[in-house]
N, C-alpha and C positions, 0 to 999 in steps of 0.2 A: 240451720245454716250451716253451708258447707264451703269454706273458703279456701282459696289457694293463693299462691305469690306468684307473680308474672314479672319477669325481668327481660326487658327488651336489651338486645346487646349487637353492637357494632364495633369491632376490633377493639375489644377491652380483654384480651387474653390474659393479662396479668392479674386482672381483679374479679372477673366474673366466678370463678371457682370459689374464691373465698366468700363472695357475697352470697352466691347460692347454697353454699355450705352452712353459712350461718343461719339463713332463713329456713333451711330444712327442720331446725329444731321447732319450728312454729308451724309449720304445714307443708303440703306438696307444694313443690316448686316448678314452675314451668318456664322455661328459657326460650325466648324467641331471638333466634340468630339472623339477625336482617341482613343477609348477603355479605357477612364479614369476609375481607380478603385474607385475613390471618387466621388459621385455623383455631378453632377453641379448644381448650383442654378438655379432658374427660371431665364430665359431670355426673358422677355415679348418684343414682336415685332422682335425677330431674328428668323431666319430660322435656325434650328439646324440639322445637318446631323450627325447621330450616327454611328460609326463604330464598329463593335462587339469586335476586339481586338486592341491593340497597334500595329502600323506598321511603326511608325516613322512619322517625319515632312514631308518628301518627299511624303508618300502615303496620308496623310492628306491634303496636299495642292493639289494633283492631284484630290482627291475626291471632294474637295471644287471647283476645277476650272470646273469640270465635272458638277456638280449640277448647278453651276452659269451659265454656258452655255447654259444648257437645259432650264434655267428660262429667257433665253432671254437677259441675261447681255453681254456687250461688253468688260468690263475690269473688272478685280478684284485687289483691294488694299488690300495687305496682312498685318497683324498685329501681333505681338506676344501676347499672352494672358496673360504674365506675368506682363504687366503693365509698361513696359520699354519704349514703344512708347507713344508719346503725339497725342491725336486725333486732337489738333489744327494745326498739320502738314499736315492733310488730304487735305486741299485745294491746298498746294503745288503740290501734286500728281495730283489732278483734273485739275489745270490749265495746267500742263505739258501734260497731257493726252489729252487735248483738243487741245493743240498746235501742238503735234506730237503723234496722236493717234496709229501709228505703233510702237512706242519706248517702250522699256523696262526700266521703270524709277527706279532707285535704291536709297534708301535713303543713305546718307553718314553722320556718325556721327562725331562729334568733339572729336578726341581721347586725345585732349589736355585739355581737360575740367576737373574742379574739380571731384573727385569720380570715374573716369574712370579707371577700373582694368588694371594693367600693362599687364597681360596675354592677355587681350582682344587686346591692341594695338600691342602686339608682333604676336599674331595669325593671325590678319588681315594683318599686314606687309608681313608675308610669303604669305598669300593668294593671296593679291593684285599682289605680286610678279610674282607668277604662272600665275595668270590670264592675266597679260601682255605678259608673255612668249608665252602664248597659243594663245593669240588673238591680240597682239600689242595695245591693248587699255589700255590708263592710266585711272584709278578709284581709288579713294580714300578710297573706302569701298566696299567690296566684300562679306561680311558676314552679312550685316544688312538684316534683316527680313521684314523691311518695305520696300514695293516695289509696283509697279503698272504693271501687267501683261496684254497685249492684249489677251483676252481669244481665239481669233481665233488662234494665235501663239501657246497657250498652248494646243490646240487640235490638232496641226500639228507636232509640235516639240517632237521627241522621245528621251527620257532619259532613262538612264538605272541604274542610281544611286538611292538610297534611303536615307532616314534620312537626316542628314544636308548636305550630299554632293549633294542632288538633287538641291539647289538653285544654287550652284557653277556651276555644268553641264549645267544646263538650259541656264545660263547666257554665258557660253562659246560657247554654240552651237548656241544661239541666234545671238551672235556677228558674228560667221561663216557664218550665212546665210544672213547677212548685215542689220540685225536689229539694229537701233540706240541705245546705251546704254546711257540713260540720267541720271545725278546725281542731287539728290535733297537734300539739306542739312536738317537734321532733328536733334531735340534735342533727348537726351537718358537719362534715369536714371536708376542707377544700385542700388539694395538692396545690404546691407551689406553681407559680405561673410557668416556670421552665419545664415542669412535669405535668401540667394539665393537659389533657387530651380533649378537646372540645370538637364536636362535628356540627356546632352552630355556624352558619354562613352569615356574616353580619350584615352584609348588602341584601343578599337575595331573601333570607328568612325574616330580617327585620322589615323589609318591603312587603312580604306576604302577610306578617302579622299585623302590620298596619293597615293595609286596605281590608283584611279581615275585621279589624276593630271598627274602621269607618262603616264599613256594611252593617254590624252588628247595632252599632250606635243609631245609624238610620232606621234600621229595623225596630229598635227598642222606642224610638221617638214617634215614627209614623205608622207602624205597623200594629193593628190591634192585637192584644194579648192571645186571645182566642184563635186568631190566624197564625200567629208566631208558634203556639203550640201545636196546632195541626200541621205546620210546616216541618217543625221540628221532630215530629214522630212520622212524618211523610205517610200520613193515613188517607188515603184519596177519599174514602167515604166520609170521615171527619171533616176533611177540607171542604168537600161539598156540602155538609150539613151546616158548616159555620159560614160559608158564603150565603147559604139560603136564609141563615138566621139574620146577618147583616141587611140583606134585602128585605126580610120582614120586618125590621126596625122602622123602614121606611114606607111600609105598605100603605099605612095611614096618610102618608103625606106624599102623594104623587110628584108635586112639585120639586120638593127638595130631593127626591130620587132621582128625577130627570136631569135636575141642574148638576148632580153629582156625575151623572153619567156623560153629559155634555162637558164637564169640565175635564173630565178624563180623556175624553175623544180629543179635545182640544190640545191637551200637552202630549198625548201620544202622536199627534202629528206635527206639533211646532217643532221647529228645528234647533232644539235642544239637546242634541245627541249626548247620551250619558248622564244627563240630569232630568229626563222627561219625568221617571216616576218620582223622584226627588221633589221635583217643583211641584208635581200634580198633588202629592200628599200634603207638602207645607202648605199650599193654597187652600186644599180642603179643610185642612186644620183650622187655618186662619178664617174661613167662611162658615166653619161650624158644619160643614157637609160630611157625609159617611166616607171616610178615607177608603174604606174597603173597596166601594163600589166605583170610586174615583179610579184606585189603582187597577182594578180590573178593567175598566173602559180604556186606560191608558195602554193596554197591552194590545191596542188595535196596531200598533207598529211591530208585530211579531215577524220575523224574518219571511214567510210566505206572502205577507202584505206589502214588503217593503218596496218591490220594483213598481207596485201600482200606486202607492203613495208618493215616490220619487216621481214618476213620470207624470203622475196626475198634477202635482205641485209646480213642476216645470211646464206643463202645457197650459195650467190656469195662468201662471205669471207671464209666460209668452203672451199669451191672448190679452192680458190686461195692459200689457206695455205696447204691443203692436195692433190689437184687434184682428190678429190673423191666427190661423190654426198652426200648430208647431209641426215643422218638416225638419226633423233632427236628421242630420247627417255626419257621420264621423270624418268622412273625406272632406268635408268643407270647414272641419274645425280649425279654428285658429286661436291664439292666446287672446285676442280681442274678443272673439266670439264666446269663448269658455267664460271669460269674466262676465260677459253680459248675461250668459245662461245662469251664471252663478247668482247673480243679483235677481233675475228672474225668478230663480227658483226658491230663494230665500222670501221674496214678497209673495210669491205663489203658495209657499208652505204655510205662512200665517193666514193667507185668505182661504186655503182649503181646510186648514184648522178651525177657522170660524165657521165656515160653512158645514163641514160634518158635524161640529158640535152642535150648531143650531139645529140640524136634521134630527141627529140624535137626541136631543132634548125633546123635541116636538114630539117625535115617534115613541120615545119611552113614556112621557107624559099621558099620550093618547093610549098607549097598551096599558099602563098603570090604572088609569081611570076605568078603561074597560073590565080589567080583572077585578077591580075593587068594586064594580056594580053587581059583578056576578057573584 
């Protein structure tokens, strides 16, 4: 095992030198300057990675992990640069990493200690609740930046969130892949409110984290674990193999396979924009159909297909109401005609969804029976 300490930093010139200096007694230190507008002090003995502009903590951590892996390190212990973490806790992470080198080790703070801000305790309670819903794992602290990451995992796991959401998404996806999440009790100090320098943007960052949690919860409820693992690792071969396995599950039952395809096609075309895949997965779950097949079929509404689906729905709806072929013209568009077209499109979308679902079900059933006979 070859560990290092990674310290992301943005405009903390008054504390980063002391944090890095204390950490150096326990291993090599890599400081990621995330586009600080205030020059950092000299950091003798530290490797400094400078980013041209501030991109948030998530991007800084990714850059630090990449550099650490390139330098041959196997684990990266992350510390905040504002001085709230104690270097004397580093041996706990080192010992835990030696015992379980494949584990993600997360610092757990004592939220009942003197000086702990009430809002920190409340926000952590919300975060740990969602983490448990998404993974089934109990953890006392999901927001602590004092952690030990296996670098092999950081190079494989694909996360989409940035800034402060990165750490939570990484932890959730790591848990989905079977990575042990190990707690390490740590001390923490908080500066007085008037001196505390936080880069957390309450509205934007909270909205980002909330949307990410909604997405992760829906994935944990409706996407099979094998597929979540394949997506999390971003491995195309594994993803194709996983999809093939799900199709193979119903190879013996062409009817249920074809119904899953038809259900996905229906919701992929139905006018439920923004909720199509959720509705498809939930209905498949209720009907005990293969959710993977249903979700794949619901992707009929990919961008290249959208013009054909929209026009087809409007043309079909117009024919159903008037018995005539659609003759669309922007020059003749009025408010009344636009509302008329909207109603025709809504009805036509449902009709088109039913028609395509029926055709898809019949075609899939015929092909599945043919393949089964062979």
